[in-house]
C-alpha positions as CSV (number, residue, x, y, z in Angstrom):
1,M,21.9,3.9,33.3
2,K,25.0,2.9,31.5
3,L,24.1,-0.8,31.7
4,T,20.6,-0.1,30.5
5,G,22.1,1.8,27.5
6,Q,24.3,-1.1,26.7
7,R,21.4,-3.5,26.8
8,I,19.4,-1.3,24.5
9,A,22.3,-1.1,22.1
10,L,22.7,-4.8,22.1
11,A,19.0,-5.3,21.6
12,L,18.9,-3.0,18.7
13,T,22.0,-4.6,17.2
14,A,20.4,-8.1,17.6
15,L,17.1,-6.8,16.0
16,A,19.0,-5.4,13.1
17,V,20.9,-8.7,12.5
18,V,17.6,-10.6,12.7
19,T,15.9,-8.2,10.3
20,V,18.8,-8.4,7.8
21,F,18.8,-12.2,8.1
22,A,15.1,-12.4,7.6
23,L,15.2,-10.1,4.5
24,V,18.0,-12.2,3.0
25,L,16.0,-15.3,3.4
26,L,12.5,-13.9,2.6
27,A,13.1,-11.4,-0.1
28,P,13.8,-13.9,-2.9
29,R,10.9,-16.0,-1.9
30,I,8.6,-13.0,-1.7
31,Q,9.5,-11.9,-5.2
32,A,9.2,-15.4,-6.6
33,N,5.8,-15.9,-5.0
34,K,4.6,-12.6,-6.3
35,I,5.1,-13.9,-9.8
36,A,3.5,-17.2,-9.0
37,L,0.5,-15.4,-7.6
38,L,-0.2,-13.4,-10.7
39,G,-3.8,-14.0,-11.8
40,R,-4.8,-15.4,-8.4
41,G,-7.6,-13.8,-6.5
42,D,-11.3,-13.8,-5.8
43,Y,-12.4,-11.6,-8.7
44,V,-15.5,-12.8,-10.6
45,L,-16.0,-11.1,-14.0
46,Q,-18.4,-11.8,-16.9
47,R,-17.3,-13.0,-20.3
48,T,-18.8,-12.2,-23.7
49,D,-19.2,-15.9,-24.4
50,G,-21.6,-16.2,-21.4
51,G,-19.1,-17.7,-18.9
52,T,-17.4,-16.2,-15.9
53,F,-13.7,-15.2,-15.7
54,T,-12.0,-16.2,-12.4
55,E,-8.6,-17.5,-11.4
56,E,-9.9,-21.0,-12.3
57,T,-10.3,-19.9,-15.9
58,L,-6.6,-19.7,-16.2
59,Q,-6.2,-23.3,-15.1
60,Q,-8.2,-24.7,-18.1
61,G,-5.2,-24.7,-20.4
62,P,-2.6,-22.2,-21.8
63,S,-4.1,-18.8,-22.3
64,A,-3.2,-15.1,-22.9
65,V,-4.6,-12.1,-21.0
66,F,-4.6,-8.6,-22.2
67,F,-6.0,-5.5,-20.3
68,G,-7.5,-2.7,-22.3
69,F,-10.7,-0.8,-23.1
70,T,-12.9,-0.3,-26.2
71,H,-12.3,3.5,-26.4
72,C,-8.6,3.0,-26.5
73,P,-7.3,5.1,-29.4
74,D,-4.2,3.1,-30.5
75,V,-2.6,0.5,-28.1
76,C,-5.7,-1.8,-27.9
77,P,-6.6,-1.8,-31.6
78,T,-2.9,-2.4,-32.5
79,T,-2.7,-5.3,-30.0
80,M,-5.9,-6.8,-31.4
81,G,-4.4,-6.7,-34.8
82,E,-1.2,-8.3,-33.5
83,I,-3.2,-11.1,-31.9
84,A,-5.0,-11.7,-35.1
85,L,-1.7,-12.1,-36.9
86,W,-0.4,-14.5,-34.2
87,K,-3.4,-16.7,-34.5
88,D,-3.0,-16.9,-38.3
89,E,0.8,-17.4,-38.4
90,V,1.9,-19.3,-35.3
91,P,1.2,-23.0,-35.4
92,G,-1.4,-23.9,-32.7
93,A,-2.1,-20.3,-31.7
94,A,-5.5,-20.3,-33.5
95,D,-6.9,-22.4,-30.6
96,L,-5.2,-20.4,-27.8
97,P,-7.8,-18.6,-25.6
98,V,-7.2,-14.8,-25.3
99,Y,-9.0,-12.8,-22.7
100,F,-9.5,-9.1,-23.3
101,V,-10.2,-7.7,-19.8
102,S,-11.6,-4.2,-19.6
103,V,-10.0,-1.6,-17.4
104,D,-13.1,0.6,-18.2
105,P,-16.1,-1.4,-16.9
106,Q,-18.2,1.8,-16.7
107,R,-18.4,2.0,-20.5
108,D,-17.5,-1.5,-21.6
109,T,-20.6,-3.5,-21.6
110,L,-20.7,-7.1,-22.6
111,D,-22.4,-6.2,-25.9
112,L,-19.8,-3.5,-26.7
113,L,-16.9,-5.8,-25.8
114,G,-18.5,-8.6,-27.9
115,D,-18.5,-6.3,-30.9
116,Y,-15.0,-5.1,-30.2
117,T,-13.3,-8.5,-29.8
118,G,-15.7,-10.6,-32.0
119,W,-13.7,-10.1,-35.3
120,V,-10.7,-12.1,-33.9
121,P,-11.6,-15.8,-33.3
122,G,-10.6,-17.0,-29.9
123,V,-10.6,-13.6,-28.3
124,T,-13.2,-13.2,-25.4
125,G,-14.1,-9.9,-23.8
126,V,-14.3,-9.7,-20.0
127,T,-15.9,-7.0,-17.9
128,G,-17.9,-6.6,-14.6
129,S,-18.5,-4.2,-11.8
130,L,-15.9,-1.6,-10.8
131,G,-15.1,-3.5,-7.7
132,E,-14.5,-6.8,-9.4
133,A,-12.5,-5.1,-12.1
134,A,-10.4,-3.5,-9.5
135,K,-9.7,-6.9,-7.9
136,A,-8.6,-8.3,-11.2
137,V,-6.3,-5.3,-11.9
138,K,-4.7,-6.0,-8.5
139,S,-4.4,-9.7,-8.9
140,F,-2.7,-9.4,-12.3
141,D,-0.5,-6.5,-11.0
142,I,-1.7,-4.3,-13.8
143,Y,-1.4,-0.5,-14.0
144,A,-4.8,1.1,-14.9
145,R,-5.7,4.7,-14.2
146,R,-8.5,7.0,-15.3
147,M,-7.2,10.2,-17.0
148,D,-9.8,13.0,-17.2
149,L,-9.7,15.0,-20.5
150,I,-9.9,18.7,-21.0
151,G,-13.4,19.6,-22.0
152,G,-14.9,16.5,-20.4
153,G,-14.7,12.8,-20.9
154,Y,-11.8,10.5,-19.9
155,T,-9.4,7.9,-21.1
156,M,-7.5,5.1,-19.4
157,A,-3.8,4.7,-19.0
158,H,-3.0,1.1,-18.7
159,T,-0.4,-1.7,-19.0
160,A,0.1,-2.6,-22.7
161,Y,1.7,-6.1,-22.7
162,V,0.0,-9.4,-23.2
163,M,0.4,-11.9,-20.4
164,L,0.9,-15.6,-21.0
165,F,-0.2,-18.3,-18.6
166,D,0.5,-22.1,-18.8
167,A,-1.9,-24.9,-18.4
168,D,-1.8,-24.7,-14.6
169,G,-2.6,-21.0,-14.6
170,L,1.0,-20.0,-13.8
171,F,2.4,-16.9,-15.3
172,V,5.1,-17.6,-17.9
173,E,6.1,-14.2,-19.5
174,T,4.8,-11.2,-21.4
175,I,4.7,-10.2,-25.0
176,P,5.5,-6.5,-25.1
177,Y,3.5,-4.0,-27.0
178,Q,4.5,-4.1,-30.7
179,A,7.1,-6.9,-30.1
180,P,8.8,-8.1,-33.3
181,P,6.7,-10.9,-34.9
182,E,9.6,-13.4,-34.4
183,V,9.8,-12.6,-30.7
184,A,6.0,-13.1,-30.2
185,A,6.1,-16.3,-32.3
186,E,8.9,-17.8,-30.2
187,K,7.2,-16.9,-26.9
188,L,3.9,-18.4,-28.1
189,A,5.6,-21.5,-29.4
190,N,7.2,-22.1,-26.0
191,L,3.9,-21.6,-24.2
192,L,2.0,-24.0,-26.5
193,A,4.8,-26.6,-26.2
194,G,4.3,-26.6,-22.4
195,N,7.1,-24.1,-21.5
196,P,10.1,-26.3,-22.1
197,A,12.3,-23.2,-21.6
198,G,11.1,-23.1,-18.0
199,R,10.3,-19.5,-17.9
200,G,8.2,-17.5,-15.4
201,A,6.6,-18.6,-12.2
202,Q,7.7,-21.5,-10.1
203,M,5.7,-22.8,-7.1
204,P,7.7,-22.8,-3.9
205,D,9.3,-26.2,-2.9
206,D,10.5,-25.4,0.6
207,L,8.6,-24.9,3.8
208,L,9.6,-21.2,4.2
209,G,8.6,-20.5,0.6
210,V,5.2,-22.3,1.1
211,I,4.5,-20.3,4.3
212,C,5.4,-17.0,2.4
213,Y,3.2,-18.1,-0.5
214,T,0.2,-18.8,1.7
215,V,0.5,-15.5,3.6
216,Q,1.0,-13.5,0.4
217,G,-2.0,-15.3,-1.1
218,K,-4.2,-14.3,1.8
219,L,-3.2,-10.6,1.3
220,I,-4.5,-10.5,-2.3
């Protein structure tokens, strides 16, 4: 019995060592891949310009993505106003595609989104079924939750930042809600210049990283 106990203790110790070793090796790669996988997934949503919004949409050039809803009382209207200013004041930003993805597809029809986003050139509304919207929320790692209101009705709590993606569809960084104009301008200038600052996601360049990336991608 004593020998069996020693063997069990040794096995548990070896397992602990292997686990710690694996975590030390894998944790940085898992986190890096999580960033590289932002926006990747099998969601298929409809756009107010008649096209579809998929992960391939992000690979058609630099873009910005913002999650919101048309009944939003303050965050979304404010962000739309900020985007309009960026497009007017940041060189090259006028042509930057911005996608306003609804977290409230039950109410946000294409027509309603078209009216809501149409006043800012280059902003396209995106919506779809509850299932496809949920896939997109997961793929972009966005927080979105329905909040029922006293007396009936509901609102949506959601992530408030704008996400920037490079020409290959890789996540670069966010522009926080109500960021100072100079901060937003610098981030947009870096994006439009091809991200010379080297911010954001990097694709794995080692075998273990590639294996982790592949496995994590299958789990989205």
